[in-house]
NUKOL-383392 format. One line per field, with one value per residue: x, y, z of N, C-alpha, C in turn; residue in three letters; residue number from 1. Coordinates in Angstrom, 2 decimals, m for minus. Atoms other than C-alpha are relative to their C-alpha. Example, Ala and Ser with C-alpha at 12.3 -4.5 7.8 and 13.67 -1.06 7.14 Angstrom:
// residues 2
n_x <- 0.89;m0.82 .
n_y <- m1.19;m1.19 .
n_z <- 0.00;m0.06 .
ca_x <- 12.30;13.67 .
ca_y <- m4.50;m1.06 .
ca_z <- 7.80;7.14 .
c_x <- 0.90;m0.77 .
c_y <- 1.20;1.09 .
c_z <- 0.00;0.73 .
residu <- ALA;SER .
num <- 1;2 .
END
This chain:
// residues 167
n_x <- 0.93;1.24;0.35;1.45;0.44;0.03;1.10;1.28;0.13;0.30;1.34;0.98;m0.02;0.80;1.41;0.46;0.17;1.26;1.10;0.08;0.61;1.41;0.75;0.03;0.93;1.39;0.40;m0.87;m0.63;m1.01;m0.02;m1.29;m0.54;m0.76;m1.32;m0.69;m0.41;m1.14;m1.11;m0.45;m0.50;m1.37;m0.90;m0.62;m0.78;m1.29;m0.71;m0.54;m1.00;m0.55;m1.04;0.41;m0.10;1.19;1.17;0.01;0.34;1.41;0.77;m0.15;0.82;1.41;0.27;0.10;1.27;1.05;m0.03;0.62;1.40;0.72;0.28;1.07;1.21;0.40;0.53;1.21;m0.30;m0.01;0.66;m0.92;m0.28;m0.95;m1.32;m0.52;m0.37;m1.19;m1.14;m0.49;m0.55;m1.30;m0.91;m0.43;m0.70;m1.33;m0.53;m0.19;1.26;1.05;0.37;0.81;1.30;0.81;0.28;1.04;1.22;0.49;0.50;1.29;0.96;0.28;0.87;1.36;0.48;0.39;1.20;1.13;0.26;m0.06;1.27;0.56;0.53;1.46;0.34;m0.44;0.90;1.26;m0.25;m0.10;1.32;0.82;m0.48;0.39;m1.11;0.44;m1.02;m1.01;0.62;0.02;m1.37;m0.35;0.70;m0.40;m1.19;m1.10;m0.72;m0.46;m1.44;m0.51;m0.23;m1.29;m1.01;m0.10;m0.89;m1.35;m0.43;m0.33;m1.30;m1.00;m0.08;m0.67;m1.41;m0.63;m0.15;m1.03;m1.31;m0.52;m0.79 .
n_y <- m0.47;0.77;0.53;0.12;1.24;m0.26;m0.92;0.69;1.05;m0.61;m0.59;1.08;0.50;m0.93;0.17;1.28;m0.18;m0.74;0.94;0.93;m0.74;m0.19;1.25;0.37;m0.92;0.23;1.41;0.70;1.04;m0.40;1.11;0.62;m0.55;m1.21;0.43;0.60;m1.08;m0.66;0.93;0.04;m1.33;m0.07;0.56;m1.04;m0.89;0.67;m0.03;m1.36;m0.20;1.34;0.26;1.28;0.00;m0.68;0.84;1.07;m0.61;m0.38;1.25;0.42;m0.91;0.33;1.28;m0.30;m0.69;1.01;0.91;m0.69;m0.23;1.27;0.21;m0.94;0.53;1.18;m0.50;m0.77;m1.42;m0.62;0.76;0.56;m0.99;m0.97;0.64;0.15;m1.31;m0.48;0.80;m0.43;m1.36;0.18;0.38;m1.27;m0.80;0.55;m0.16;m1.41;m0.70;0.84;m0.45;m1.22;0.36;0.60;m1.03;m0.89;0.79;0.21;m1.27;m0.28;0.95;m0.42;m1.18;0.46;0.76;m0.98;m0.65;0.92;0.58;m1.03;m0.53;m0.93;0.67;m0.06;m1.36;m0.15;0.78;m0.76;m1.16;0.40;0.49;m1.17;m0.53;0.94;0.91;1.19;1.05;m0.37;0.19;1.44;0.43;m0.51;0.78;1.41;0.35;0.29;m1.15;0.22;m0.27;m0.33;m1.45;m0.22;0.54;m0.99;m1.06;0.55;0.16;m1.34;m0.34;0.76;m0.59;m1.30;0.25;0.58;m1.08;m0.94;0.65;0.12;m1.21 .
n_z <- 1.01;0.04;1.32;0.21;m0.65;m1.43;m0.28;0.21;m1.02;m1.30;0.10;m0.07;m1.37;m0.81;0.37;m0.53;m1.45;m0.16;0.30;m1.13;m1.10;0.34;m0.12;m1.41;m0.64;0.41;m0.06;m0.96;0.80;0.98;0.97;0.30;1.25;m0.32;m0.47;1.15;0.90;m0.64;0.15;1.39;0.33;m0.51;1.02;0.83;m0.86;m0.22;1.27;0.15;m1.07;m0.23;m0.99;m0.57;m1.47;m0.51;0.23;m1.01;m1.29;0.05;m0.15;m1.39;m0.81;0.25;m0.68;m1.42;m0.25;0.17;m1.14;m1.14;0.36;m0.08;m1.42;m0.35;0.62;m0.77;m1.28;0.24;m0.16;1.33;1.06;0.98;1.05;m0.56;m0.08;1.36;0.54;m0.71;0.45;1.32;m0.14;m0.65;1.08;0.59;m1.01;m0.22;m1.35;m0.38;m0.26;m0.58;m1.34;0.10;0.58;m1.06;m1.00;0.54;0.07;m1.37;m0.53;0.65;m0.55;m1.38;0.07;0.30;m1.15;m1.03;0.52;m0.02;m1.31;m1.03;m0.48;0.97;1.20;0.08;0.40;1.38;0.86;0.11;0.86;1.41;0.38;0.33;1.29;1.04;0.28;m0.71;0.03;m0.99;m1.30;m0.28;m0.28;m1.33;m1.02;0.13;m0.78;0.92;0.53;1.39;m0.10;1.32;0.03;m0.64;0.91;1.07;m0.50;m0.01;1.39;0.49;m0.55;0.75;1.35;m0.14;m0.27;1.18;0.99;m0.45;0.00;1.35;0.26 .
ca_x <- 17.14;13.52;12.87;9.44;9.23;10.05;7.58;4.76;5.46;5.44;2.36;0.47;1.59;0.08;m3.16;m3.43;m2.95;m5.81;m8.01;m7.16;m8.06;m11.34;m12.38;m11.40;m13.38;m16.49;m16.42;m13.93;m12.03;m8.83;m9.12;m6.32;m5.97;m4.73;m1.91;m1.08;m0.99;1.38;3.56;3.68;4.24;7.45;8.94;9.33;10.56;13.31;14.19;14.67;16.82;18.80;20.77;20.56;21.70;18.88;16.35;17.36;17.17;13.79;12.50;13.84;12.16;8.85;9.11;9.68;6.69;4.57;5.70;4.78;1.59;0.61;0.94;m1.25;m3.77;m3.82;m4.39;m7.24;m5.50;m5.29;m7.23;m5.62;m5.93;m4.10;m1.26;m0.92;m0.90;1.62;3.85;3.99;4.49;7.33;8.86;9.00;10.20;13.13;15.42;15.94;12.26;10.45;10.63;9.52;6.75;5.54;5.80;3.77;1.22;0.97;0.60;m2.15;m3.85;m3.53;m5.10;m8.09;m8.34;m8.41;m10.97;m13.15;m12.77;m12.31;m15.04;m15.50;m16.53;m20.22;m20.39;m18.42;m20.68;m23.77;m22.21;m21.30;m24.72;m26.38;m24.23;m25.61;m22.35;m24.05;m21.23;m18.69;m21.12;m21.49;m17.71;m17.30;m19.83;m18.33;m15.63;m13.54;m10.89;m10.43;m6.64;m6.21;m6.44;m3.47;m1.53;m2.29;m0.63;2.39;2.54;2.44;5.40;7.33;6.50;7.59;10.86;11.58;10.97;13.22;16.03;16.36;19.23 .
ca_y <- m6.13;m7.19;m9.48;m9.84;m13.42;m12.28;m9.43;m11.54;m14.42;m12.16;m10.29;m13.53;m14.75;m11.63;m12.08;m15.72;m14.73;m12.24;m14.93;m17.34;m14.66;m13.99;m17.65;m18.24;m15.17;m16.11;m19.93;m20.79;m22.72;m22.30;m24.36;m26.80;m25.22;m22.02;m23.78;m25.78;m22.61;m20.98;m24.09;m24.25;m20.50;m21.03;m22.93;m19.94;m17.85;m20.43;m20.57;m16.79;m17.06;m20.28;m21.27;m24.96;m24.33;m21.86;m24.25;m27.06;m24.74;m23.43;m27.01;m27.81;m24.75;m25.62;m29.19;m27.82;m25.49;m28.38;m30.64;m28.08;m27.17;m30.82;m31.11;m28.02;m29.59;m32.85;m30.90;m28.99;m25.64;m25.00;m26.05;m28.09;m25.33;m22.91;m25.40;m26.08;m22.39;m21.52;m24.36;m23.17;m19.54;m20.71;m22.26;m18.77;m17.22;m19.57;m19.49;m15.72;m14.75;m17.68;m16.39;m12.84;m14.39;m16.49;m13.51;m11.19;m13.96;m14.67;m11.00;m10.54;m13.72;m12.53;m9.21;m11.00;m13.32;m10.38;m8.67;m11.76;m12.96;m9.70;m7.90;m5.50;m8.20;m8.07;m4.28;m4.38;m7.12;m5.01;m2.00;m3.87;m5.54;m2.13;m1.16;m4.15;m6.10;m9.33;m11.66;m9.74;m9.79;m13.57;m14.00;m11.81;m13.96;m17.26;m19.14;m19.86;m17.45;m17.15;m17.46;m17.10;m13.34;m13.45;m15.64;m13.04;m10.35;m12.59;m13.32;m9.61;m9.16;m11.91;m10.41;m6.96;m8.36;m10.39;m7.35;m5.17;m7.76;m7.85;m5.50 .
ca_z <- m22.69;m22.69;m25.62;m27.15;m25.86;m22.33;m22.42;m23.85;m21.43;m18.38;m19.60;m20.12;m16.70;m15.13;m17.10;m16.09;m12.44;m12.80;m14.35;m11.53;m8.97;m10.78;m10.98;m7.35;m6.31;m8.29;m8.06;m5.27;m7.92;m9.91;m13.09;m13.87;m17.31;m15.68;m13.84;m16.96;m19.06;m16.54;m16.68;m20.49;m20.70;m18.75;m21.73;m24.08;m21.14;m20.44;m24.14;m24.10;m20.92;m21.27;m18.18;m17.25;m13.67;m13.12;m14.62;m12.24;m9.25;m10.35;m10.66;m7.20;m5.70;m7.36;m6.02;m2.52;m2.73;m4.01;m1.15;1.52;m0.33;m0.55;3.23;3.61;1.22;3.18;6.42;4.75;5.04;1.30;m1.76;m4.51;m7.12;m4.83;m4.32;m8.05;m8.96;m6.23;m7.44;m11.04;m10.01;m7.74;m10.87;m12.37;m9.11;m8.65;m5.63;m5.74;m5.61;m4.00;m0.43;m1.34;m3.50;m0.58;1.77;m0.49;m1.07;2.67;3.56;0.99;2.21;5.80;4.88;3.34;6.34;8.75;6.55;6.47;10.05;11.90;13.79;10.91;8.41;9.35;9.11;5.88;4.48;5.28;3.57;0.39;0.40;0.41;m2.56;m4.44;m4.34;m3.32;m4.39;m2.30;0.60;0.33;0.28;3.36;5.22;4.05;5.93;2.81;1.57;m2.21;m1.91;m5.67;m5.10;m2.73;m5.19;m7.87;m5.73;m5.24;m8.97;m9.79;m7.47;m9.29;m12.70;m11.53;m10.18;m13.32;m15.54;m13.38;m13.36;m17.13;m18.10 .
c_x <- m1.22;m0.28;m1.51;m0.53;m0.12;m1.19;m1.36;m0.22;m0.39;m1.38;m1.10;m0.05;m0.85;m1.50;m0.58;m0.21;m1.29;m1.20;m0.17;m0.66;m1.50;m0.80;m0.06;m0.99;m1.46;m0.46;0.72;0.71;1.02;0.11;1.42;0.63;0.79;1.41;0.80;0.49;1.21;1.24;0.55;0.54;1.44;1.01;0.59;0.83;1.39;0.83;0.64;1.10;0.65;1.14;m0.41;0.06;m1.22;m1.24;m0.09;m0.38;m1.46;m0.90;0.05;m0.86;m1.48;m0.37;m0.15;m1.32;m1.15;m0.05;m0.66;m1.47;m0.83;m0.34;m1.13;m1.33;m0.53;m0.61;m1.31;0.20;0.01;m0.74;1.04;0.37;1.00;1.42;0.62;0.46;1.25;1.25;0.54;0.51;1.37;1.05;0.56;0.87;1.43;0.51;0.15;m1.30;m1.05;m0.40;m0.76;m1.39;m0.92;m0.37;m1.11;m1.34;m0.60;m0.55;m1.34;m1.07;m0.38;m0.91;m1.44;m0.59;m0.47;m1.29;m1.23;m0.35;0.05;m1.40;m0.68;m0.66;m1.51;m0.46;0.37;m0.93;m1.36;0.17;0.08;m1.31;m0.93;0.41;m0.36;1.09;m0.24;1.05;1.09;m0.55;m0.01;1.40;0.43;m0.66;0.36;1.24;1.18;0.63;0.40;1.48;0.64;0.28;1.36;1.14;0.20;0.92;1.44;0.56;0.36;1.36;1.12;0.18;0.76;1.50;0.73;0.20;1.13;1.40;0.63;0.78;m0.46 .
c_y <- m0.91;m0.46;m0.08;m1.25;0.21;0.87;m0.67;m1.06;0.59;0.67;m1.04;m0.63;0.88;m0.14;m1.30;0.07;0.75;m0.91;m1.00;0.68;0.17;m1.29;m0.46;0.88;m0.34;m1.44;m0.79;m1.16;0.64;m1.15;m0.52;0.61;1.28;m0.38;m0.64;1.06;0.74;m0.88;0.01;1.35;0.20;m0.47;1.09;0.99;m0.60;0.01;1.37;0.29;m1.33;0.00;m1.28;m0.04;0.66;m0.86;m1.10;0.55;0.40;m1.22;m0.49;0.86;m0.33;m1.32;0.21;0.68;m0.99;m0.93;0.63;0.25;m1.26;m0.34;0.91;m0.49;m1.19;0.42;0.79;1.49;0.75;m0.90;m0.46;0.99;1.05;m0.58;m0.11;1.34;0.54;m0.76;0.51;1.44;m0.06;m0.44;1.24;0.78;m0.50;0.28;1.45;0.67;m0.82;0.48;1.33;m0.27;m0.57;1.02;0.93;m0.72;m0.19;1.28;0.37;m0.94;0.34;1.21;m0.42;m0.78;0.94;0.70;m0.88;m0.51;1.02;0.47;0.90;m0.70;0.11;1.39;0.25;m0.76;0.71;1.18;m0.40;m0.59;1.14;0.64;m0.93;m0.98;m1.32;m1.10;0.30;m0.18;m1.48;m0.51;0.47;m0.82;m1.47;m0.26;m0.34;1.31;m0.31;0.38;0.30;1.50;0.31;m0.51;0.96;1.15;m0.47;m0.15;1.35;0.44;m0.70;0.60;1.32;m0.20;m0.55;1.06;0.94;m0.61;m0.09;1.28;0.75 .
c_z <- m0.02;m1.42;m0.11;0.69;1.51;0.37;m0.14;1.07;1.35;0.00;0.09;1.40;0.91;m0.32;0.54;1.51;0.29;m0.24;1.14;1.20;m0.24;0.20;1.45;0.76;m0.32;0.19;1.09;m0.68;m0.93;m0.98;m0.26;m1.24;0.25;0.45;m1.12;m0.97;0.57;m0.14;m1.43;m0.47;0.48;m1.04;m0.90;0.82;0.23;m1.28;m0.22;1.02;0.34;1.03;0.72;1.52;0.61;m0.16;1.05;1.37;0.05;0.18;1.44;0.93;m0.17;0.69;1.51;0.36;m0.13;1.21;1.23;m0.27;0.08;1.46;0.48;m0.56;0.80;1.34;m0.18;0.12;m1.31;m0.97;m1.02;m1.09;0.46;0.02;m1.40;m0.57;0.70;m0.46;m1.33;0.03;0.68;m1.02;m0.67;0.98;0.22;1.40;0.45;0.45;0.74;1.40;m0.03;m0.60;1.07;1.07;m0.48;m0.06;1.39;0.61;m0.61;0.51;1.42;0.06;m0.27;1.16;1.11;m0.41;0.16;1.40;1.13;0.38;m1.02;m1.18;m0.11;m0.42;m1.45;m0.94;m0.15;m0.96;m1.46;m0.50;m0.39;m1.31;m1.16;m0.38;0.75;0.04;1.03;1.41;0.39;0.34;1.39;1.11;m0.04;0.84;m0.89;m0.47;m1.43;m0.12;m1.35;m0.14;0.61;m0.90;m1.18;0.42;0.00;m1.40;m0.61;0.52;m0.78;m1.39;0.07;0.22;m1.23;m1.10;0.42;0.02;m1.37;m0.32;m1.24 .
residu <- UNK;UNK;UNK;UNK;UNK;UNK;UNK;UNK;UNK;UNK;UNK;UNK;UNK;UNK;UNK;UNK;UNK;UNK;UNK;UNK;UNK;UNK;UNK;UNK;UNK;UNK;UNK;UNK;UNK;UNK;UNK;UNK;UNK;UNK;UNK;UNK;UNK;UNK;UNK;UNK;UNK;UNK;UNK;UNK;UNK;UNK;UNK;UNK;UNK;UNK;UNK;UNK;UNK;UNK;UNK;UNK;UNK;UNK;UNK;UNK;UNK;UNK;UNK;UNK;UNK;UNK;UNK;UNK;UNK;UNK;UNK;UNK;UNK;UNK;UNK;UNK;UNK;UNK;UNK;UNK;UNK;UNK;UNK;UNK;UNK;UNK;UNK;UNK;UNK;UNK;UNK;UNK;UNK;UNK;UNK;UNK;UNK;UNK;UNK;UNK;UNK;UNK;UNK;UNK;UNK;UNK;UNK;UNK;UNK;UNK;UNK;UNK;UNK;UNK;UNK;UNK;UNK;UNK;UNK;UNK;UNK;UNK;UNK;UNK;UNK;UNK;UNK;UNK;UNK;UNK;UNK;UNK;UNK;UNK;UNK;UNK;UNK;UNK;UNK;UNK;UNK;UNK;UNK;UNK;UNK;UNK;UNK;UNK;UNK;UNK;UNK;UNK;UNK;UNK;UNK;UNK;UNK;UNK;UNK;UNK;UNK;UNK;UNK;UNK;UNK;UNK;UNK .
num <- 1;2;3;4;5;6;7;8;9;10;11;12;13;14;15;16;17;18;19;20;21;22;23;24;25;26;27;28;29;30;31;32;33;34;35;36;37;38;39;40;41;42;43;44;45;46;47;48;49;50;51;52;53;54;55;56;57;58;59;60;61;62;63;64;65;66;67;68;69;70;71;72;73;74;75;76;77;78;79;80;81;82;83;84;85;86;87;88;89;90;91;92;93;94;95;96;97;98;99;100;101;102;103;104;105;106;107;108;109;110;111;112;113;114;115;116;117;118;119;120;121;122;123;124;125;126;127;128;129;130;131;132;133;134;135;136;137;138;139;140;141;142;143;144;145;146;147;148;149;150;151;152;153;154;155;156;157;158;159;160;161;162;163;164;165;166;167 .
END
């Protein structure tokens, strides 16, 4: 049964993911306050679903995602905001959903990478420029990928799965 706390927590998680995607798209930045809000929002969710074993496993999964993400950050493959957001979403995902979350996020990120680095990006950037979508055109011509959008897709998957798992 979906409790009000569960529903509000998951709804706010989805909204925060959208905000992170928006700020990454417009500023190439995911504010720390977004990751902190996702982290603190996990507290009422855990209170509504108390199981100490699950909490420890979720913390372990988040630590693992952070460790790998930190290596990616050191190599310059990911930005710090992306790593922090993926870590706190992995906390929500736990051991059951972390691999599907990472897969959905990676597929969405790969789609954006192909879009931005493929041969069609220049033609696509001209088309969106003619439509007056100058910001999208600039992003298509840039070498950075706003990965917050991909993380948003992965987060939506986690939210959908968590809602469907509640009896």
